[in-house]
Phi, psi and omega in degrees: 000143176261137183294144181262145177247141181261132174269350181291139174293150179288142181290133175284139177281186180283179187302316188293324183288332182275336187243357190298333186292328179262332182299310188300301179299322173300314179295320173303309179298323175302310185292321174298320184291314181295330175292320180282334177291318183271338178243109184268348184281121182235152166233113187247115179285138180232154169208155182207185183292344183254358181151187186233166182192188176220138171259123179256131181229133175236117182215165181217143179247131179223138175049040177075010177236145175265140173242123181258114177274330178221135174214097188237135172254126174249121185277129193296314186291318188258336190066020173291142177244132181243117176279109183293338184267340180294131176067034179288155179298145179290159184289148179289137176253139181253000000 
């Protein structure tokens, strides 16, 4: 028997079956972006050759500028906290 070849076009599925491969990642990224826009408090895990820690950020965006009210690093091993905004350098003057 010889295999038969069909010249009929394949039936198209519904919208979801045709588009789910790009819709799912785009939808997830959109939800993440909205979360980051509306929730400014973040906890960012960090690690390096001397240990691990977490950066805690509390910020607000107003008139296109971010204002950081808290920017703290917590060292995992000692639970020591370092305030990164304390004693910051003055702004450059021209």
